[in-house]
C-alpha positions in Angstrom: 19.6 -15.6 11.6 19.4 -12.2 10.0 17.6 -10.6 13.0 20.4 -11.7 15.3 23.0 -10.2 13.0 21.0 -6.9 12.9 20.7 -6.8 16.7 24.4 -7.6 17.2 25.2 -4.4 15.3 22.9 -2.1 17.4 25.4 -1.7 20.3 28.3 -0.6 18.2 26.0 1.7 16.2 24.6 3.3 19.4 28.2 3.9 20.6 29.2 5.4 17.3 26.2 7.8 17.1 26.8 8.9 20.7 30.5 9.5 20.1 29.9 11.4 16.8 27.6 13.7 18.8 30.2 14.0 21.5 27.7 13.0 24.2 28.9 11.2 27.3 27.0 8.2 28.8 26.1 10.4 31.8 24.6 13.1 29.5 22.7 10.5 27.5 21.4 8.9 30.8 20.1 12.3 32.0 18.4 13.0 28.6 16.8 9.6 28.3 16.1 8.5 32.0 18.0 5.3 31.2 20.8 4.4 33.7 24.5 4.8 32.7 25.0 1.0 33.4 22.1 0.0 31.1 23.4 2.3 28.3 26.9 0.8 28.7 25.5 -2.7 28.5 23.5 -1.8 25.4 26.5 -0.4 23.7 28.7 -3.4 24.6 26.0 -5.9 23.4 25.5 -7.3 26.9 21.8 -6.2 26.9 19.3 -6.7 24.1 17.9 -3.5 22.8 14.1 -3.1 23.1 11.7 -0.3 22.1 11.4 0.9 25.6 15.2 1.7 25.5 15.6 2.6 21.8 12.8 5.1 21.5 14.2 7.5 24.2 17.7 7.2 22.7 16.4 7.9 19.2 14.6 11.0 20.5 17.7 12.2 22.4 19.9 11.9 19.3 17.1 13.0 17.0 17.4 10.1 14.6 15.0 7.5 13.3 14.8 4.1 14.9 15.8 2.7 11.5 19.1 4.6 11.8 19.7 3.3 15.3 19.1 -0.4 14.4 20.4 -0.3 10.9 17.2 -1.5 9.4 17.7 -3.0 6.0 16.5 -0.7 3.1 12.9 -1.1 1.9 12.7 -3.1 -1.3 11.7 -1.8 -4.6 8.1 -0.5 -4.2 7.2 -0.9 -7.8 4.6 -3.5 -8.7 5.9 -5.5 -11.6 3.1 -7.7 -12.8 2.6 -9.7 -15.9 -0.5 -9.1 -17.9 -3.2 -11.7 -17.9 -5.3 -12.0 -21.1 -8.7 -13.5 -20.4 -11.6 -13.5 -22.9 -9.8 -10.9 -25.1 -9.5 -8.5 -22.2 -6.0 -7.7 -20.7 -5.6 -7.4 -16.9 -2.5 -6.1 -15.0 -2.7 -7.0 -11.3 -1.7 -4.0 -9.2 -1.9 -5.8 -5.8 0.7 -8.3 -4.6 -1.2 -10.2 -1.9 -3.8 -12.7 -2.6 -7.3 -12.3 -1.0 -8.9 -9.1 0.2 -9.2 -6.1 -2.0 -7.7 -6.5 -5.4 -6.7 -3.8 -8.0 -6.3 -4.2 -11.7 -5.6 -2.0 -14.7 -7.7 -3.3 -17.5 -7.5 -2.9 -21.3 -10.7 -3.8 -23.2 -10.2 -3.9 -27.0 -12.5 -2.2 -29.5 -15.3 -4.7 -29.8 -19.1 -4.8 -29.5 -20.3 -7.6 -27.3 -23.8 -8.6 -26.3 -24.0 -8.0 -22.5 -24.2 -11.1 -20.4 -24.9 -9.8 -16.9 -23.6 -12.0 -14.0 -23.7 -11.9 -10.2 -21.3 -13.0 -7.5 -20.3 -12.0 -4.0 -18.2 -8.8 -3.6 -18.1 -5.1 -4.3 -16.5 -3.4 -7.4 -15.3 0.0 -8.2 -14.4 1.1 -11.7 -12.5 4.2 -12.9 -12.1 5.0 -16.6 -8.7 6.2 -17.7 -9.4 6.5 -21.4 -12.1 5.5 -23.8 -15.8 4.8 -23.1 -16.9 1.9 -20.9 -20.4 0.5 -21.1 -21.8 -0.6 -17.8 -25.0 -2.6 -17.5 -26.1 -2.8 -13.9 -29.5 -4.1 -13.0 -31.9 -2.0 -15.1 -29.2 0.7 -15.9 -27.3 0.8 -19.1 -24.7 3.7 -18.8 -21.6 4.8 -20.6 -18.7 6.0 -18.4 -16.0 8.3 -20.0 -12.4 9.2 -18.9 -12.4 10.4 -15.3 -15.8 8.9 -14.3 -16.1 6.2 -11.8 -18.8 3.7 -10.7 -19.2 1.5 -7.7 -21.6 -1.3 -7.1 -22.5 -4.4 -5.2 -21.6 -7.4 -7.4 -24.7 -9.3 -6.3 -26.6 -7.0 -8.6 -26.5 -8.4 -12.2 -23.8 -6.5 -14.0 -21.6 -6.5 -17.1 -19.1 -4.0 -18.5 -17.0 -3.7 -21.6 -16.2 -1.5 -24.6 -19.0 0.4 -26.4 -17.5 -0.8 -29.7 -16.4 2.6 -30.6 -12.8 2.0 -29.5 -10.7 0.5 -26.8 -11.3 1.4 -23.2 -8.7 1.4 -20.4 -9.9 1.4 -16.8 -9.0 0.6 -13.2 -11.0 -2.1 -11.3 -10.9 -2.5 -7.5 -12.7 -5.6 -6.4 -13.4 -6.7 -2.8 -14.6 -10.3 -2.6 -16.0 -9.8 0.8 -17.9 -6.7 -0.1 -15.3 -4.2 1.0 -16.4 -0.8 -0.1 -14.1 1.6 -1.7 -13.7 5.2 -0.3 -13.1 8.1 -2.5 -12.1 11.3 -0.8 -13.0 14.5 -2.6 -13.5 18.1 -1.7 -17.1 19.2 -1.5 -18.3 21.6 -4.2 -18.0 25.2 -3.1 -21.3 27.1 -2.7 -21.7 30.0 -5.0 
């Protein structure tokens, strides 16, 4: 098992780090409050390392826990999604996990469609990257331009798409359980 392999390397790594810093077991024991015998057993692999032991050792050596345990590197953080074309609109999923809050980059081509408002459970947040996005929400019919955002409960009849003047590119965050989005912005300064 990979975890067992990683744990087996902790002892030798602890010894190597301590020796590189020219610290004795007695000095490390004094700095951490861990007995010399416990430190010795950790380094020889006779004792399993736990957070209660590793945290004070990491602090004493001024290293991260990842360095002490030899944590594997974090994988590539980039989201590599394949575009999904549905009804002429292209969606790029930006979230990896199913369920919960979902994010999409969306490209709506230049076309003028007759709005067909729909309702469903959830909460949506839209942010226009470029172009003009027409949003029909209840009794409102508005046009959002680059840099503008809208958020709404999807139980209100709604529809959004191109104004027909050109393509529109936007971000869509959707929470099926009604999760609300939070935008943090500085308040306007009073003049």
